C-alpha positions in Angstrom: 0.5 0.1 0.4 2.9 2.5 1.1 4.7 1.7 -2.5 1.1 2.4 -4.2 1.0 5.7 -2.9 4.6 6.9 -3.4 4.1 6.0 -7.1 1.4 8.6 -7.4 4.0 11.1 -5.7 5.3 13.4 -8.0 9.3 12.3 -8.1 9.8 16.1 -9.1 10.0 19.1 -6.5 6.9 20.8 -7.7 7.5 23.5 -5.3 10.5 24.3 -7.3 8.8 24.5 -10.7 11.3 22.4 -12.6 9.7 19.9 -14.1 12.9 19.3 -17.1 15.8 18.3 -15.9 18.5 20.4 -15.9 19.9 20.1 -19.2 16.8 20.2 -20.9 15.7 23.5 -19.3 19.2 25.0 -20.4 18.4 23.6 -23.8 14.9 25.2 -23.7 16.5 28.5 -22.5 18.8 28.8 -25.5 15.8 27.8 -28.4 13.6 30.3 -26.9 16.1 33.1 -26.3 17.2 32.4 -30.2 13.8 32.4 -31.2 13.4 35.6 -30.1 16.5 37.0 -31.0 15.5 36.1 -34.6 12.3 37.5 -34.1 13.4 41.0 -32.9 15.9 40.9 -36.0 12.6 40.7 -38.6 10.8 43.1 -36.6 13.4 45.8 -37.0 13.6 44.7 -40.5 9.8 44.9 -41.1 9.9 48.3 -39.3 12.7 49.7 -41.0 11.9 49.1 -44.7 7.8 49.3 -44.6 6.7 48.3 -48.2 3.6 50.3 -47.8 3.5 53.8 -46.2 1.0 54.8 -43.7 -1.5 56.3 -45.7 -2.1 53.7 -48.1 -2.6 51.6 -44.9 -4.8 53.9 -43.3 -6.8 54.0 -47.2 -6.7 50.4 -47.0 -8.0 50.1 -43.7 -10.9 52.5 -44.7 -12.0 50.1 -47.8 -12.4 47.4 -45.1 -15.0 48.6 -43.2 
């Protein structure tokens, strides 16, 4: 009976909020950091070189209404 109760309890300390192994947590952080860098770079590129002017965007928005 005691073994069955122990099997139901999580092996990882949930209080700390760590559900992944330390290696997987580091890999996930690196992956997310790389993704954020790429998104930031893409956002700067899009904001720096707008293909459509602000006035044309407003006209397009009014046509949709």
